[in-house]
Each structure stands twice: as C-alpha cells, then as structure tokens.
DRENMI-748003 format. One record per residue: z negated, y, x of N, C-alpha, C, O in turn. Coordinates in pm, 1 decimal, decimal comma. Layout:
<sites>
<site><n_Z>Z</n_Z><n_Y>Y</n_Y><n_X>X</n_X><ca_Z>Z</ca_Z><ca_Y>Y</ca_Y><ca_X>X</ca_X><c_Z>Z</c_Z><c_Y>Y</c_Y><c_X>X</c_X><o_Z>Z</o_Z><o_Y>Y</o_Y><o_X>X</o_X></site>
...
</sites>
This chain:
<sites>
<site><n_Z>-5074,8</n_Z><n_Y>-2833,3</n_Y><n_X>3124,9</n_X><ca_Z>-5064,7</ca_Z><ca_Y>-2698,1</ca_Y><ca_X>3250,5</ca_X><c_Z>-4953,3</c_Z><c_Y>-2773,2</c_Y><c_X>3372,2</c_X><o_Z>-4962,4</o_Z><o_Y>-2887,4</o_Y><o_X>3417,2</o_X></site>
<site><n_Z>-4873,6</n_Z><n_Y>-2692,8</n_Y><n_X>3398,0</n_X><ca_Z>-4835,5</ca_Z><ca_Y>-2729,0</ca_Y><ca_X>3507,0</ca_X><c_Z>-4839,4</c_Z><c_Y>-2637,6</c_Y><c_X>3659,1</c_X><o_Z>-4830,3</o_Z><o_Y>-2515,7</o_Y><o_X>3673,4</o_X></site>
<site><n_Z>-4858,5</n_Z><n_Y>-2760,2</n_Y><n_X>3778,4</n_X><ca_Z>-4913,0</ca_Z><ca_Y>-2697,3</ca_Y><ca_X>3870,7</ca_X><c_Z>-4786,5</c_Z><c_Y>-2722,0</c_Y><c_X>3974,3</c_X><o_Z>-4711,3</o_Z><o_Y>-2819,3</o_Y><o_X>3968,7</o_X></site>
<site><n_Z>-4775,9</n_Z><n_Y>-2579,3</n_Y><n_X>4100,5</n_X><ca_Z>-4667,4</ca_Z><ca_Y>-2602,3</ca_Y><ca_X>4168,7</ca_X><c_Z>-4693,4</c_Z><c_Y>-2669,8</c_Y><c_X>4277,3</c_X><o_Z>-4789,4</o_Z><o_Y>-2633,4</o_Y><o_X>4345,2</o_X></site>
<site><n_Z>-4610,4</n_Z><n_Y>-2788,8</n_Y><n_X>4320,5</n_X><ca_Z>-4570,1</ca_Z><ca_Y>-2851,8</ca_Y><ca_X>4409,5</ca_X><c_Z>-4629,1</c_Z><c_Y>-2822,4</c_Y><c_X>4511,9</c_X><o_Z>-4617,0</o_Z><o_Y>-2704,4</o_Y><o_X>4544,7</o_X></site>
<site><n_Z>-4717,8</n_Z><n_Y>-2915,2</n_Y><n_X>4606,2</n_X><ca_Z>-4757,2</ca_Z><ca_Y>-2885,5</ca_Y><ca_X>4789,5</ca_X><c_Z>-4614,9</c_Z><c_Y>-2818,8</c_Y><c_X>4822,6</c_X><o_Z>-4618,6</o_Z><o_Y>-2701,9</o_Y><o_X>4861,1</o_X></site>
<site><n_Z>-4458,1</n_Z><n_Y>-2897,4</n_Y><n_X>4808,7</n_X><ca_Z>-4432,6</ca_Z><ca_Y>-2881,8</ca_Y><ca_X>4872,4</ca_X><c_Z>-4356,3</c_Z><c_Y>-2712,3</c_Y><c_X>4874,3</c_X><o_Z>-4318,9</o_Z><o_Y>-2639,8</o_Y><o_X>4966,5</o_X></site>
<site><n_Z>-4357,5</n_Z><n_Y>-2696,1</n_Y><n_X>4710,3</n_X><ca_Z>-4296,7</ca_Z><ca_Y>-2546,2</ca_Y><ca_X>4676,7</ca_X><c_Z>-4402,4</c_Z><c_Y>-2435,3</c_Y><c_X>4724,8</c_X><o_Z>-4375,0</o_Z><o_Y>-2319,9</o_Y><o_X>4757,7</o_X></site>
<site><n_Z>-4519,2</n_Z><n_Y>-2490,5</n_Y><n_X>4722,0</n_X><ca_Z>-4638,3</ca_Z><ca_Y>-2326,3</ca_Y><ca_X>4795,9</ca_X><c_Z>-4647,2</c_Z><c_Y>-2346,8</c_Y><c_X>4917,5</c_X><o_Z>-4725,5</o_Z><o_Y>-2274,3</o_Y><o_X>4978,9</o_X></site>
<site><n_Z>-4568,5</n_Z><n_Y>-2454,6</n_Y><n_X>4995,7</n_X><ca_Z>-4561,3</ca_Z><ca_Y>-2506,5</ca_Y><ca_X>5176,8</ca_X><c_Z>-4394,4</c_Z><c_Y>-2366,6</c_Y><c_X>5209,5</c_X><o_Z>-4388,6</o_Z><o_Y>-2271,0</o_Y><o_X>5286,8</o_X></site>
<site><n_Z>-4293,0</n_Z><n_Y>-2419,2</n_Y><n_X>5113,7</n_X><ca_Z>-4200,7</ca_Z><ca_Y>-2311,7</ca_Y><ca_X>5113,5</ca_X><c_Z>-4239,2</c_Z><c_Y>-2209,3</c_Y><c_X>5123,3</c_X><o_Z>-4224,5</o_Z><o_Y>-2140,6</o_Y><o_X>5224,4</o_X></site>
<site><n_Z>-4310,8</n_Z><n_Y>-2166,8</n_Y><n_X>4997,9</n_X><ca_Z>-4343,2</ca_Z><ca_Y>-2034,9</ca_Y><ca_X>4962,2</ca_X><c_Z>-4390,7</c_Z><c_Y>-1925,5</c_Y><c_X>5109,1</c_X><o_Z>-4337,8</o_Z><o_Y>-1830,1</o_Y><o_X>5166,2</o_X></site>
<site><n_Z>-4509,6</n_Z><n_Y>-1999,1</n_Y><n_X>5124,4</n_X><ca_Z>-4559,5</ca_Z><ca_Y>-1963,9</ca_Y><ca_X>5250,9</ca_X><c_Z>-4458,3</c_Z><c_Y>-1932,7</c_Y><c_X>5379,0</c_X><o_Z>-4422,1</o_Z><o_Y>-1829,9</o_Y><o_X>5436,1</o_X></site>
<site><n_Z>-4436,3</n_Z><n_Y>-2049,4</n_Y><n_X>5392,0</n_X><ca_Z>-4328,2</ca_Z><ca_Y>-2037,9</ca_Y><ca_X>5551,7</ca_X><c_Z>-4257,9</c_Z><c_Y>-1912,5</c_Y><c_X>5530,6</c_X><o_Z>-4275,0</o_Z><o_Y>-1812,1</o_Y><o_X>5599,8</o_X></site>
<site><n_Z>-4158,8</n_Z><n_Y>-1924,5</n_Y><n_X>5408,0</n_X><ca_Z>-4101,7</ca_Z><ca_Y>-1773,7</ca_Y><ca_X>5362,2</ca_X><c_Z>-4186,9</c_Z><c_Y>-1649,0</c_Y><c_X>5389,6</c_X><o_Z>-4152,9</o_Z><o_Y>-1570,8</o_Y><o_X>5478,4</o_X></site>
<site><n_Z>-4262,1</n_Z><n_Y>-1635,1</n_Y><n_X>5338,9</n_X><ca_Z>-4358,6</ca_Z><ca_Y>-1472,0</ca_Y><ca_X>5338,2</ca_X><c_Z>-4420,3</c_Z><c_Y>-1509,0</c_Y><c_X>5437,0</c_X><o_Z>-4506,9</o_Z><o_Y>-1424,0</o_Y><o_X>5457,5</o_X></site>
<site><n_Z>-4428,5</n_Z><n_Y>-1626,3</n_Y><n_X>5547,5</n_X><ca_Z>-4440,5</ca_Z><ca_Y>-1539,3</ca_Y><ca_X>5704,5</ca_X><c_Z>-4352,1</c_Z><c_Y>-1519,8</c_Y><c_X>5792,0</c_X><o_Z>-4370,5</o_Z><o_Y>-1472,9</o_Y><o_X>5904,3</o_X></site>
<site><n_Z>-4222,5</n_Z><n_Y>-1565,3</n_Y><n_X>5730,9</n_X><ca_Z>-4141,5</ca_Z><ca_Y>-1530,7</ca_Y><ca_X>5831,3</ca_X><c_Z>-4063,5</c_Z><c_Y>-1401,9</c_Y><c_X>5813,6</c_X><o_Z>-4013,1</o_Z><o_Y>-1341,8</o_Y><o_X>5908,5</o_X></site>
<site><n_Z>-4054,5</n_Z><n_Y>-1353,1</n_Y><n_X>5656,9</n_X><ca_Z>-4042,5</ca_Z><ca_Y>-1228,9</ca_Y><ca_X>5618,3</ca_X><c_Z>-4111,6</c_Z><c_Y>-1122,5</c_Y><c_X>5665,4</c_X><o_Z>-4063,1</o_Z><o_Y>-1015,4</o_Y><o_X>5701,8</o_X></site>
<site><n_Z>-4282,2</n_Z><n_Y>-1169,2</n_Y><n_X>5663,5</n_X><ca_Z>-4365,3</ca_Z><ca_Y>-1092,8</ca_Y><ca_X>5709,5</ca_X><c_Z>-4346,2</c_Z><c_Y>-1066,2</c_Y><c_X>5882,8</c_X><o_Z>-4293,2</o_Z><o_Y>-959,4</o_Y><o_X>5913,2</o_X></site>
<site><n_Z>-4370,6</n_Z><n_Y>-1121,0</n_Y><n_X>5949,1</n_X><ca_Z>-4350,7</ca_Z><ca_Y>-1102,6</ca_Y><ca_X>6105,5</ca_X><c_Z>-4219,1</c_Z><c_Y>-1070,4</c_Y><c_X>6128,7</c_X><o_Z>-4198,6</o_Z><o_Y>-1033,5</o_Y><o_X>6244,3</o_X></site>
<site><n_Z>-4114,5</n_Z><n_Y>-1072,7</n_Y><n_X>6049,6</n_X><ca_Z>-3960,1</ca_Z><ca_Y>-1002,9</ca_Y><ca_X>6048,2</ca_X><c_Z>-4007,7</c_Z><c_Y>-840,0</c_Y><c_X>6025,8</c_X><o_Z>-3936,8</o_Z><o_Y>-764,7</o_Y><o_X>6092,6</o_X></site>
<site><n_Z>-4100,9</n_Z><n_Y>-777,7</n_Y><n_X>5955,0</n_X><ca_Z>-4140,4</ca_Z><ca_Y>-647,9</ca_Y><ca_X>5940,3</ca_X><c_Z>-4227,7</c_Z><c_Y>-611,9</c_Y><c_X>5995,2</c_X><o_Z>-4233,7</o_Z><o_Y>-494,7</o_Y><o_X>6032,6</o_X></site>
<site><n_Z>-4311,8</n_Z><n_Y>-688,1</n_Y><n_X>6015,5</n_X><ca_Z>-4436,9</ca_Z><ca_Y>-634,1</ca_Y><ca_X>6099,7</ca_X><c_Z>-4477,7</c_Z><c_Y>-754,2</c_Y><c_X>6163,0</c_X><o_Z>-4497,6</o_Z><o_Y>-866,8</o_Y><o_X>6117,3</o_X></site>
<site><n_Z>-4488,3</n_Z><n_Y>-694,9</n_Y><n_X>6308,2</n_X><ca_Z>-4520,8</ca_Z><ca_Y>-810,1</ca_Y><ca_X>6410,3</ca_X><c_Z>-4656,2</c_Z><c_Y>-811,6</c_Y><c_X>6525,5</c_X><o_Z>-4677,7</o_Z><o_Y>-868,1</o_Y><o_X>6632,7</o_X></site>
<site><n_Z>-4721,5</n_Z><n_Y>-728,0</n_Y><n_X>6447,9</n_X><ca_Z>-4853,7</ca_Z><ca_Y>-672,9</ca_Y><ca_X>6458,8</ca_X><c_Z>-4986,2</c_Z><c_Y>-803,5</c_Y><c_X>6430,2</c_X><o_Z>-5007,8</o_Z><o_Y>-840,2</o_Y><o_X>6314,7</o_X></site>
<site><n_Z>-5063,7</n_Z><n_Y>-861,5</n_Y><n_X>6545,4</n_X><ca_Z>-5151,5</ca_Z><ca_Y>-985,2</ca_Y><ca_X>6519,5</ca_X><c_Z>-5214,2</c_Z><c_Y>-952,6</c_Y><c_X>6437,5</c_X><o_Z>-5252,5</o_Z><o_Y>-1045,8</o_Y><o_X>6366,8</o_X></site>
<site><n_Z>-5269,9</n_Z><n_Y>-788,8</n_Y><n_X>6388,7</n_X><ca_Z>-5322,2</ca_Z><ca_Y>-750,1</ca_Y><ca_X>6245,6</ca_X><c_Z>-5272,3</c_Z><c_Y>-824,4</c_Y><c_X>6102,9</c_X><o_Z>-5318,9</o_Z><o_Y>-903,9</o_Y><o_X>6021,3</o_X></site>
<site><n_Z>-5154,1</n_Z><n_Y>-752,1</n_Y><n_X>6123,2</n_X><ca_Z>-5125,9</ca_Z><ca_Y>-838,6</ca_Y><ca_X>5995,8</ca_X><c_Z>-5059,0</c_Z><c_Y>-984,3</c_Y><c_X>5966,2</c_X><o_Z>-5023,3</o_Z><o_Y>-1044,2</o_Y><o_X>5864,8</o_X></site>
<site><n_Z>-5059,9</n_Z><n_Y>-1005,4</n_Y><n_X>6077,6</n_X><ca_Z>-5025,9</ca_Z><ca_Y>-1152,0</ca_Y><ca_X>6100,3</ca_X><c_Z>-5190,3</c_Z><c_Y>-1257,8</c_Y><c_X>6025,9</c_X><o_Z>-5188,7</o_Z><o_Y>-1363,2</o_Y><o_X>5962,2</o_X></site>
<site><n_Z>-5291,6</n_Z><n_Y>-1186,0</n_Y><n_X>6062,9</n_X><ca_Z>-5411,9</ca_Z><ca_Y>-1260,1</ca_Y><ca_X>6023,4</ca_X><c_Z>-5437,5</c_Z><c_Y>-1193,0</c_Y><c_X>5893,3</c_X><o_Z>-5502,6</o_Z><o_Y>-1261,5</o_Y><o_X>5814,4</o_X></site>
<site><n_Z>-5407,1</n_Z><n_Y>-1093,3</n_Y><n_X>5858,8</n_X><ca_Z>-5425,2</ca_Z><ca_Y>-1016,4</ca_Y><ca_X>5732,4</ca_X><c_Z>-5296,6</c_Z><c_Y>-1157,8</c_Y><c_X>5605,4</c_X><o_Z>-5321,7</o_Z><o_Y>-1222,7</o_Y><o_X>5503,9</o_X></site>
<site><n_Z>-5212,8</n_Z><n_Y>-1147,1</n_Y><n_X>5663,0</n_X><ca_Z>-5127,5</ca_Z><ca_Y>-1256,1</ca_Y><ca_X>5562,3</ca_X><c_Z>-5145,8</c_Z><c_Y>-1387,8</c_Y><c_X>5575,7</c_X><o_Z>-5072,8</o_Z><o_Y>-1459,5</o_Y><o_X>5507,3</o_X></site>
<site><n_Z>-5241,4</n_Z><n_Y>-1449,5</n_Y><n_X>5661,4</n_X><ca_Z>-5285,5</ca_Z><ca_Y>-1552,2</ca_Y><ca_X>5669,8</ca_X><c_Z>-5410,0</c_Z><c_Y>-1572,9</c_Y><c_X>5590,7</c_X><o_Z>-5441,9</o_Z><o_Y>-1677,5</o_Y><o_X>5534,1</o_X></site>
<site><n_Z>-5473,9</n_Z><n_Y>-1465,6</n_Y><n_X>5593,2</n_X><ca_Z>-5589,9</ca_Z><ca_Y>-1462,5</ca_Y><ca_X>5498,9</ca_X><c_Z>-5528,0</c_Z><c_Y>-1516,6</c_Y><c_X>5343,6</c_X><o_Z>-5538,7</o_Z><o_Y>-1624,2</o_Y><o_X>5284,7</o_X></site>
<site><n_Z>-5448,0</n_Z><n_Y>-1367,1</n_Y><n_X>5304,3</n_X><ca_Z>-5393,6</ca_Z><ca_Y>-1357,2</ca_Y><ca_X>5173,5</ca_X><c_Z>-5320,7</c_Z><c_Y>-1492,0</c_Y><c_X>5153,4</c_X><o_Z>-5332,4</o_Z><o_Y>-1520,3</o_Y><o_X>5034,2</o_X></site>
<site><n_Z>-5254,9</n_Z><n_Y>-1581,4</n_Y><n_X>5214,4</n_X><ca_Z>-5244,0</ca_Z><ca_Y>-1698,4</ca_Y><ca_X>5197,4</ca_X><c_Z>-5341,4</c_Z><c_Y>-1801,8</c_Y><c_X>5150,0</c_X><o_Z>-5349,5</o_Z><o_Y>-1844,5</o_Y><o_X>5034,8</o_X></site>
<site><n_Z>-5411,0</n_Z><n_Y>-1835,2</n_Y><n_X>5248,1</n_X><ca_Z>-5571,4</ca_Z><ca_Y>-1880,3</ca_Y><ca_X>5184,6</ca_X><c_Z>-5605,6</c_Z><c_Y>-1876,7</c_Y><c_X>5098,5</c_X><o_Z>-5610,7</o_Z><o_Y>-1977,5</o_Y><o_X>5027,9</o_X></site>
<site><n_Z>-5650,2</n_Z><n_Y>-1749,4</n_Y><n_X>5055,8</n_X><ca_Z>-5713,7</ca_Z><ca_Y>-1736,6</ca_Y><ca_X>4906,5</ca_X><c_Z>-5564,2</c_Z><c_Y>-1762,4</c_Y><c_X>4789,9</c_X><o_Z>-5580,4</o_Z><o_Y>-1815,5</o_Y><o_X>4680,0</o_X></site>
<site><n_Z>-5442,5</n_Z><n_Y>-1720,2</n_Y><n_X>4833,0</n_X><ca_Z>-5366,1</ca_Z><ca_Y>-1757,2</ca_Y><ca_X>4712,6</ca_X><c_Z>-5374,0</c_Z><c_Y>-1963,2</c_Y><c_X>4696,9</c_X><o_Z>-5361,8</o_Z><o_Y>-2016,2</o_Y><o_X>4586,4</o_X></site>
<site><n_Z>-5389,6</n_Z><n_Y>-2024,6</n_Y><n_X>4792,1</n_X><ca_Z>-5380,2</ca_Z><ca_Y>-2194,1</ca_Y><ca_X>4794,9</ca_X><c_Z>-5537,1</c_Z><c_Y>-2160,0</c_Y><c_X>4733,1</c_X><o_Z>-5557,1</o_Z><o_Y>-2268,1</o_Y><o_X>4677,8</o_X></site>
<site><n_Z>-5612,8</n_Z><n_Y>-2110,7</n_Y><n_X>4717,2</n_X><ca_Z>-5752,1</ca_Z><ca_Y>-2154,8</ca_Y><ca_X>4689,3</ca_X><c_Z>-5737,5</c_Z><c_Y>-2176,4</c_Y><c_X>4548,2</c_X><o_Z>-5781,6</o_Z><o_Y>-2263,0</o_Y><o_X>4472,5</o_X></site>
<site><n_Z>-5664,5</n_Z><n_Y>-2075,9</n_Y><n_X>4532,0</n_X><ca_Z>-5625,7</ca_Z><ca_Y>-2014,2</ca_Y><ca_X>4342,6</ca_X><c_Z>-5553,4</c_Z><c_Y>-2117,7</c_Y><c_X>4315,9</c_X><o_Z>-5593,7</o_Z><o_Y>-2217,9</o_Y><o_X>4256,8</o_X></site>
<site><n_Z>-5427,2</n_Z><n_Y>-2096,3</n_Y><n_X>4364,1</n_X><ca_Z>-5337,9</ca_Z><ca_Y>-2220,8</ca_Y><ca_X>4311,6</ca_X><c_Z>-5318,3</c_Z><c_Y>-2334,6</c_Y><c_X>4279,5</c_X><o_Z>-5259,8</o_Z><o_Y>-2387,3</o_Y><o_X>4184,9</o_X></site>
<site><n_Z>-5414,6</n_Z><n_Y>-2399,4</n_Y><n_X>4434,5</n_X><ca_Z>-5381,7</ca_Z><ca_Y>-2539,5</ca_Y><ca_X>4440,5</ca_X><c_Z>-5448,8</c_Z><c_Y>-2641,4</c_Y><c_X>4324,6</c_X><o_Z>-5550,2</o_Z><o_Y>-2594,4</o_Y><o_X>4273,1</o_X></site>
<site><n_Z>-5423,8</n_Z><n_Y>-2721,7</n_Y><n_X>4295,1</n_X><ca_Z>-5428,6</ca_Z><ca_Y>-2802,7</ca_Y><ca_X>4137,4</ca_X><c_Z>-5600,4</c_Z><c_Y>-2860,7</c_Y><c_X>4176,9</c_X><o_Z>-5633,8</o_Z><o_Y>-2961,3</o_Y><o_X>4239,4</o_X></site>
<site><n_Z>-5671,2</n_Z><n_Y>-2772,1</n_Y><n_X>4124,2</n_X><ca_Z>-5836,6</ca_Z><ca_Y>-2851,3</ca_Y><ca_X>4103,1</ca_X><c_Z>-5852,7</c_Z><c_Y>-3015,0</c_Y><c_X>4076,2</c_X><o_Z>-5961,8</o_Z><o_Y>-3070,3</o_Y><o_X>4062,7</o_X></site>
<site><n_Z>-5748,4</n_Z><n_Y>-3069,3</n_Y><n_X>4072,1</n_X><ca_Z>-5770,1</ca_Z><ca_Y>-3208,3</ca_Y><ca_X>4038,5</ca_X><c_Z>-5809,1</c_Z><c_Y>-3258,2</c_Y><c_X>4191,0</c_X><o_Z>-5884,0</o_Z><o_Y>-3353,7</o_Y><o_X>4211,6</o_X></site>
<site><n_Z>-5751,2</n_Z><n_Y>-3184,5</n_Y><n_X>4287,8</n_X><ca_Z>-5731,3</ca_Z><ca_Y>-3246,6</ca_Y><ca_X>4438,0</ca_X><c_Z>-5930,7</c_Z><c_Y>-3206,9</c_Y><c_X>4470,2</c_X><o_Z>-6010,5</o_Z><o_Y>-3120,4</o_Y><o_X>4434,1</o_X></site>
<site><n_Z>-5932,7</n_Z><n_Y>-3310,0</n_Y><n_X>4542,3</n_X><ca_Z>-6084,0</ca_Z><ca_Y>-3291,7</ca_Y><ca_X>4555,8</ca_X><c_Z>-6114,4</c_Z><c_Y>-3330,3</c_Y><c_X>4752,3</c_X><o_Z>-6083,7</o_Z><o_Y>-3435,2</o_Y><o_X>4808,9</o_X></site>
<site><n_Z>-6161,8</n_Z><n_Y>-3243,2</n_Y><n_X>4797,3</n_X><ca_Z>-6166,1</ca_Z><ca_Y>-3272,3</ca_Y><ca_X>4961,3</ca_X><c_Z>-6266,1</c_Z><c_Y>-3360,0</c_Y><c_X>4982,6</c_X><o_Z>-6290,9</o_Z><o_Y>-3398,7</o_Y><o_X>5096,8</o_X></site>
</sites>
C-alpha cells in the first residue's frame, strides 16, 4: 500500500487553501477549510508515523 508523501499532501493543502480563499474570503469558510484539511490529514497520514 502506498501513501501520499508529506510533501504532496502539503502542496495539495496549500493549493486548496489558495483556491478556496480566492473564492470565499470569509473567516467562517477559512476555518471550515482548515477543519476539513485536518480531518483529511488524520485519515490520509501514514499510520506508521507516531506522535
């Protein structure tokens, strides 16, 4: 099973943030996007990495 590398996830996250802010600059949507990205990271991040 292959995981997305941290660099790819970061690039996708930055791109998503920039695109989202371009279309919706309200603070509410910004925080909603951050929450969605955090959930996505928790799901997609390799389980082998331990905090």
